[in-house]
N, C-alpha and C positions, 0 to 999 in steps of 0.2 A: 539588533542587526540580525545577528545570527536567527534569534527566536522570531524573525518577521519572516525569515526565509524559510524557517522551518511550517508557519503559516500556513504558508503561499504554497509549497509542496503538500501540504495535506491537505488544504482546502481548491488545488488543482482541481477543475473540472476533468480535465482527461487525463487517464490515466501516466503515472508513474511509474517507472522501473529503475529503481539503484542498482548500480554498478561499484563494488567495493574490494577494494584488493588491500595489505597488510594492516598495520593498527588502526583500528576505527576504537577510539576514544572521548570522553569529552561529548561535545556537540556533534561529532562526526555518528554517534551514533542516534542522538535523538533525526540527523536527517535522515538516515538509513532506514529509522524506525516511521520518518513520514510520507516516506515512497510508501505505492500500494502495493509493489513486486521487489523485492530486497532479493538481486543472488550476488553470492561472495565468491573470491577466489579464496581456494584452498588453503592458503596463508593467507587471509581475515583471522583478524583476532580483535574481537570484540568485549572493551572492558572498561565497566561501573567504576569508576576510579576515584571521583570526586572525595568520597571519604579519606582517600589517603592524604587528600591537600587541605584538608579541612573546609571542603565547602561543599554545598548543595547542588542538584544534577539541574541543569538550565534547558536553554531550549526546548520547553515544554517535554522532557523527562518525563515529569511527574503525569504525566496525561498521558505520554504514548506510550510506557512499556507498561503498565499496566493492562493497555489493550493488545499489547504484543504477545506476552504472557503471560498473562492473568496476576491477580494483585496478590496475592503470596509470594508467587516467584519474583515479584517485582520486589517486594522489600527485602526479600533476602537477597539478592543481587546487589541491592543497594545496601545492605548493612555487612554485606561479608567481601564488597568488592571482588566476586567472583567474575569469570568470565561469562559473556552475553553472545544466548543463541539466539538470535531473531529473527537471520535469516530464511527465505523461503525454500532458497536451494542452494547447495555449495557445489561450485564447478571447477573444475582444474586454473590454474592463473590464466596458462597462457591458452584459455580458449573464454574466458570471463565476458570479454566485450563481444565475440561474436555470437556467445549463446544469449547475451544482453539482445543483439539488435536479432536474435531467430525471433525471441521474444516480443520484442517492439514491433517488427513484422506480423507475424498472425495475431499481432491485438487492434494494431491498423489496419487489418483486413474485415476487420470483427465489426458491428454495429454499433458504432462511436457514440452518437446518441443515446442507447441504452446503455452502455457504460460509464457514459458522463450519468445519468439520474443514477444507477445503481450506486455508483460511486458517493454519489449523495446521500442519497439514502442510507448506508453503510456509516459514513462519518454521523451520522447524526442518532444512531441506532442507541447509544447510550445515553444519550442525551433528552429520550423524549419517550412516554407511553406510546403502549405497542399498539392502541387506540389511534392515538395524532401519527405513529408511522403505519399504520392500516389505511387510515383518508389520505396521506400523501401518496402511499405506494400506488391505491386506486387512482390516484388522478393522474399520475405518471404513468402507469399502466396504457390508461385512453389515448395518451400523449404520445407514448409510443406506438401505438398502435396506431393512428391518424398518422405516422412517418414512415415514407417507400420503402423503407428498411425494414418494414414487418412484413407488406406485400411482398417484395423482394424475397424475407424469408422463409415466408409462410410457402409460399408458391415452388421455394428449392426444394423445402421439406415434401412437399408433396410429389413436385417430379422426381425425387430421389436427384437429386443435382448438388453441388455446393453455391451455396447462396454467394451474391456480389454486392456486398454491400459498400454505400456509398457513405 
């Protein structure tokens, strides 16, 4: 069941922000890595500790960890059960939710149609060829150009004003 939730987070079309604090181990590490952006409190501690209990990581950790920290560092973390540093930003614990909401608000004011397409392409980047990705990127760029957000964004740029995306 947790693996299904990890998949949902990783494939959800809209941006996902994780805000975590305290001890984050086991499936919790995968859930945070499945988000698009991870903010953690300064009291957070990521641990890949499956080896200490005679198990292997689950919830797509084998898929996510190498993508987040690189393959060699991922293997080192698995073999040594060292603390994991996969957050985008560390903030004071008492500011965690405020910072997460500020970030979510900033993203929500952007061109969500573009963010959705870019997230989809980035999720496919490790599983396709450059040529195939470029074809899909070109098609999505054409679709983005036909969206009202493109007209608003280009108009705002030319008029030197802040865009008001829908």
